[in-house]
N, C-alpha and C positions, 0 to 999 in steps of 0.2 A: 638464247636469249640474254642479254647482258643487264646490266644497272649506268652504265654510265660513270662509273666511279675506277678512273685509270690505274692501273695497278702498277706500271712500269712504263716507265721510256726506255724502249729500243732503237735498235738503228738498221737502217736497210742497209746493207753492208755490196749488195752485189743484184744489180736488176738482167738480169737472162732471157733474151728472146725465145718463146716455143718455137717447136717448129708448126709451120704452114702460112708463111708469109707477112702478107701486111698486117693480114686480117687476125692476125693470131697473137695472142696472149703473153704477159712474162712470167717468167717465174723468181719471185724474192726469195735471199736469203737474208733473214732477219737476225742479229743477233738481240739476242733477249734481251739485255739488259739484267735487271734484275728480278725479273719474274719468274719464278720456279717451274721448273718444263716436268719434275719429276711425275707430275698424275698428269700428263698430255700425252696422250697417244697420237698417234696415224687416225687420221680421218676427225678429229677435235676440231673445234670452231676456236677461233681467234680474232678477236677485235683488234684491227689494224685501224687506226684513227678514223674509228667508227666504221667502217668497212669488215663485217663479217668475211674468213676467208678460213679455209679448210685446210690442215698441216697433211703436208704431202712427204716432207722427209724430216727427220729431226735428230740432231746433234748433242751435246754437250752444251750447254748455254749460246743454243741457236737452233732454228726451225726454218722447213723451205714452206713457200703456198704458192698455187699458181693463179695469177688473175686473170680471168678472161677480159679481151677487148673491149666487152661490152661495158665492162666493169670497169676499165679505166678512161673509158669514153663517160663515164659517170661519176667519175669524182675525180679528189685529187692529194696530190703526196703520196701516189703509187706508184710511180714510175721513173724514182731517182733516188740515190743514195741519200737519204736524211734522215732524223730523226722521228719515229712516230710514237704514239699512244698506243698502249698495249692492253687489254685487258681478256682475260679466260672467260668462256662461259660459264653464267653464272648455274649453281646447284640450287637444291632447293633447302640446302642445309647454311646458307648466307643469307646475311641480311642486303635487305634492297635498299642499298645507301644513296641511290640515286633517284630513275624511275625507272619502268620498263622498258627494253630497248630492242628493237631487234636488229638491229645491226645493218639494217637495209638503207641506201644511204639517197634522200629523197630527192637530194639537190644540193647545187653549189650556193653558195653564199660568196659577201667580198666584204670585206674588212672596210667599214668606212671610216673607223677614227677608234684608236688603241693609245690611249693617254694613262700616266698616272695620276692619281686624286688619292690626294693623302698617304694611308696605306695600303690601298689597293688600286686596282687599273679598271678604266672604265671600256669596253670592251662595245662599239657599236657595231651591225653588221648588218649588211644590206641583202634583203633577201627575195630573189623572183615572186612572180604574181603569183604565181600556181600554188607557193607556199603560205603568200603573206597572209587566207585566212584562216590560217592551222595557228597560228601566235597570237596568242592573249597575256597580257598580263598579268605576274605571277605563274605563269603557265611553264610548262617545262620545254628544253630544245636541246638539242645534241649537238656540239661543236667537233670536227675533228673527233668525237668518239667521246666530247667531257657533257655528264649532264650538267646542265644547268638552270636558274630561274632566269627569267625576263622580267627584265625590272620598265622597259619602258616598250609602246609601240607604235610607230610612225605612219604613217602611211603616205604611199607615194602617189598620188591620183587621189580621185573621186573612186570611193569603196577600194583603196589598194589594187587601184588598175593598173599602175604601175610598178606594184611589188610595196614593200615595206622594210623601212629604218625598225630593227631590234635593240635596247640596250639592255647590256649586263655586267655587275659588279661581277668581278676576278679579286677573290681574297688572296693574301699571300702566298697558303699554301697550293691552292690551284695553280700559280702561276710558279710555283718551285716544282710540281710533281706533276705538270703536264708540258707539252708541247707549247701550247697559248702563247707563254714567253717569247717563242719564238717570232710571233706575227708582226706584220707590217701594214700599213695602210696599201691597202691595193690586193691583198693576196686575197687570193680564194680558200672556200673551208668547205667543209664535207657538213649538210645539214641534214637532220632524221626529226621529221614532225614527230609528236607525240601520239603514239598509239590511239588514247583514247580519244582524241581531237578528230583523228580518223574515220572511226567509228562511228563517232557523231556525225562527221560531216556526211558518212554514205547512206545515215538511216534516215536525215534530213530529205537526204536529195530522191531517195525512193518513195515512187508515186509522184512525182512533179510533174 
């Protein structure tokens, strides 16, 4: 489990194909940036752009993870040398500053708008139809591993039949401390819906 509070910006320094042909995944070598690794052991989980991955190698200031082809197909930003948001798994001794995050990407959104508004930035993301029903005013959403609060939801089509657009306000601290500052219109982003919304939907659908 994670909180969606990014601890450091790292960088994928290399992407190496794993044995197995076209269906194989890749091994990522990641410079950890300011993320402390002293308490990280092989087998521990680290969220990379919101996707939970397992540490398979570790060195001073860097670590490696193996990403399956399935994970590559369901996420964005894990197949090239680029900056990434990093967060170590939550411990029971830490504050829950964001919200409970599983590190399982539910789908991809597309940046519709990203503009400065006063001292902050407005980020508008278009979410697919299968995720639209989970988004609500003042609810939580994870974008590329960052826990954020939804300020506005606009359904596209009756009953969100064509998805929705949701708006988020990014304060200067979030811009400075995450890779969201690099977003551009048309960019794809990893989305994880709120765990509570997921269970509520399941409970309401059982027995129908």
